[in-house]
N, C-alpha and C positions, 0 to 999 in steps of 0.2 A: 897749459901753465902748470897744472899739477904734475904732468909727466916730466917737465923740466926740473921741478923741485925734487921729485923722486930720483931722477937721474943724477942730480947734484949730490944728494945724500949718499947714494950707492957709490958713486965715483970718488967722493972725498973720503970714504971709509968710515963715515959716521955710523954709530950704532943706532939702529932704529928703536931699540928698547931704551934708549937714553933716558927719557923722562920717567921710566918705571924702575930704574935701578936705584937701590938704596944708596944714599950718599953717606959715607963714613963721617964726613965732616959735620953732617946734619944730625947724626945720631946722638941722643943724650943718654948718659948713663942712667940705669934704672935707680930709682930712689928706694931707700929702705927706711922704715919707721921703727923706732924702739918704743915699746909700750910696757908700762908696769901693770901686770895682770895679777890680781890678788883675790883671795876668797876661796870658793869651793873648786879649786883646781889642784892637780897633782904637783905641778912645778911652779909654785908661786914665785914671781920675780919678773925680771925684764925679758921680754920676748921681742925678737926682731922679725918683721915681715916685710915683704916686697910691696912696692906700690901696687895698688889694685886689690890687695888682700882685704877681706872683710872680718867681722867679729868671729865668724865660724873658724877662719884660719887662725886667729889669735887663740881661741879656745882649743883648737886641735894642737897647736904648738905648745900651749901651756899644760896640756893633758887634762881633758875633761874627765870628770868622775861620773859614776852612775847617778850621784846626787846633784850634779851640776844643773843649775837652772839656766837654760839658754836665754840669752837676751831676747826681748820682744822683737827687736829688729836685727836678726843675725846677719843680714846681708848688707848692713851699714858698712861703708868702706872706711878703712883706717886712713886717716889723713895726718898731715904734720901737726894738726891741732889735737890729735888723740894722744893724751899723755898717760892715761890709765884706763883700766876696765875692771870694775868691781863685779865679782861673780857671786850670786846668791846660790842657795841650795834648796832642793825640794825634798821633803820628807813627809810621808803620809798624805801625799796629795796637796800639801801646803808649802808655799814658798817662804823662806826665812832669809833675813839678811845675815851675813857673817858679822862677827863681833871683833873689834880691835883687841888683840890679846894684851896690848899695853894701855888700853883705854880705860876710862873711868868706870864703865860697867863692870870690868873685871877687877881693877885695882881697889875699888870700893866694895867689892864683893856683893854687888847687886844681883838680884835674880835675872838670869838671861833665859829668855824663852827657848825651850827645846834643848837646853844644855844642863847636864847634871851640876848641882851646886858644888860637888866634890871636884869636878874639873875646873870650875872657876876658882875654887880655893887653892888648888895646886898651882895654877898660873899666878895668882895673886901672891902666894907665899914666895914663889921664885922671884917675882919682880921686886918684892920688898927686900929679899936677901941679896940678890945678885944684879939687879938692874933689868933692863928691857930684854924682851924676847926678840931675837934678831932674824929668825927664819923658821920655816915649817919643820925642819929636821929637829931644831932645838925644841920647838913646841911639842913635838911628838915625844921626845925624851922626857920633858917635864911632865907631860900628861900620863906617862907610864901606862897603867892598865886602862886609862881613859883615852888612849891615843886614837881610837876609832872616831872620836869627836873632833879631831884636829881640823877637819874641813869646815867646821862651824866657826872657826876663828880666822883672822887674817893678821898679817904684819903690815903696818903702814909703810909706805915708801920711805918716809923719813927715818924709820927704825930699821929698815931692811938691810941686812948684810949677807952676801952670798958666802957659802962655806969656803 
């Protein structure tokens, strides 16, 4: 009986590999996710990664800094529910949260742990005079000689504008 079936397959010209061939009609386009990455990264803003990417890929795409505090679960997959990733920083063996450059800690000139008061004052002065800080490049210009502390601040997604 098996010989008859094999004979029919060979004679009819059917491809024996048929069940193993990929079907173009069945292929789904790969998904991409856009995530707002902010904090201690080189390129704060929107990052797009392919389906199957993890937090390591997000940080690599956003540009991890020597001070970047890697997430506790770096192999967590990015999903459609992932809308942002807040990145902290490490200095002197201690992990610190980044501070919103337009937030009340800065605008009310409150002491910010591990940040010089002069840097906070420069940002607060700018926000009072000109309005919100829109991106890291603007923040670095505002900080001037304190620009090396820019990774300690972040721009919220609501305030973010690309150059």
